[in-house]
C-alpha positions as CSV (number, residue, x, y, z in Angstrom):
1,M,15.1,28.9,-48.5
2,R,19.3,28.1,-48.3
3,R,19.6,31.2,-50.4
4,T,17.1,33.8,-48.8
5,L,19.6,32.7,-45.8
6,A,22.4,32.9,-47.1
7,T,21.4,36.6,-48.6
8,A,19.9,37.9,-45.0
9,T,23.2,35.8,-43.2
10,L,25.6,37.6,-46.0
11,A,23.7,41.6,-45.6
12,L,23.6,40.9,-41.9
13,A,27.5,40.2,-41.7
14,L,28.2,43.3,-44.5
15,S,26.6,45.6,-42.3
16,A,28.2,44.5,-39.2
17,S,31.7,44.0,-40.3
18,T,31.4,48.0,-41.4
19,G,30.0,49.1,-38.1
20,C,27.6,51.2,-40.2
21,Y,24.9,51.3,-37.4
22,G,22.3,54.0,-38.9
23,T,19.2,56.3,-38.2
24,Y,16.8,54.3,-39.4
25,Q,15.3,57.4,-41.6
26,A,12.9,55.8,-43.0
27,T,11.0,53.9,-40.3
28,K,11.4,56.9,-38.2
29,K,9.3,58.5,-41.2
30,V,6.5,56.2,-41.0
31,N,6.1,55.8,-37.8
32,A,6.4,59.8,-37.7
33,W,3.4,60.3,-40.3
34,N,1.4,57.3,-38.1
35,G,1.4,59.5,-35.3
36,H,0.2,62.4,-37.3
37,V,-2.6,61.1,-38.9
38,T,-5.0,61.2,-36.7
39,G,-6.2,62.8,-32.9
40,S,-6.9,59.3,-31.9
41,K,-5.0,56.9,-30.2
42,V,-7.4,54.2,-31.2
43,A,-7.0,55.0,-34.6
44,N,-3.5,55.5,-34.8
45,S,-2.5,52.1,-33.0
46,L,-5.0,50.5,-35.7
47,I,-3.1,52.1,-38.5
48,H,0.1,51.0,-37.0
49,F,-1.1,47.7,-36.9
50,G,-2.3,47.7,-40.5
51,L,1.2,48.9,-41.6
52,W,2.7,45.8,-39.9
53,I,0.3,43.5,-42.1
54,I,0.6,45.2,-45.0
55,P,5.0,45.0,-44.6
56,V,5.1,48.8,-44.4
57,Y,7.4,48.9,-41.5
58,E,9.0,45.5,-42.7
59,L,10.2,47.3,-46.4
60,C,11.0,50.5,-44.3
61,I,13.5,48.5,-41.8
62,A,14.9,46.1,-44.8
63,G,15.6,49.3,-46.6
64,D,17.4,51.1,-44.0
65,F,19.6,48.4,-42.6
66,L,20.5,47.1,-46.5
67,I,20.7,50.9,-48.3
68,F,19.9,53.8,-46.2
69,N,22.4,53.2,-43.2
70,N,25.2,51.7,-45.4
71,V,24.8,55.2,-47.6
72,E,24.5,57.1,-44.2
73,F,27.7,55.7,-43.5
74,I,29.9,55.9,-46.4
75,T,28.7,59.1,-47.3
76,G,28.3,61.2,-43.8
77,S,24.6,61.8,-44.6
78,N,21.1,60.3,-44.8
79,P,19.8,60.4,-48.4
80,L,16.3,60.4,-46.3
81,N,17.1,64.0,-44.6
């Protein structure tokens, strides 16, 4: 537990110290895909809820925060574009 908290704190400090607020492309792509899966708002809401339960959104946010946004800050372009 302490190691996980220390790792999360370090990741947050590194990201905040570099000022690399990125575009969160992975999360946006999953959200855009969900919006086009069906024409039904109810079905899209259920899929959205399921993607939070399965941790798809959590993994996308973590990947964006820890990897993709930092790469975008350093190189100037997001690898997911």
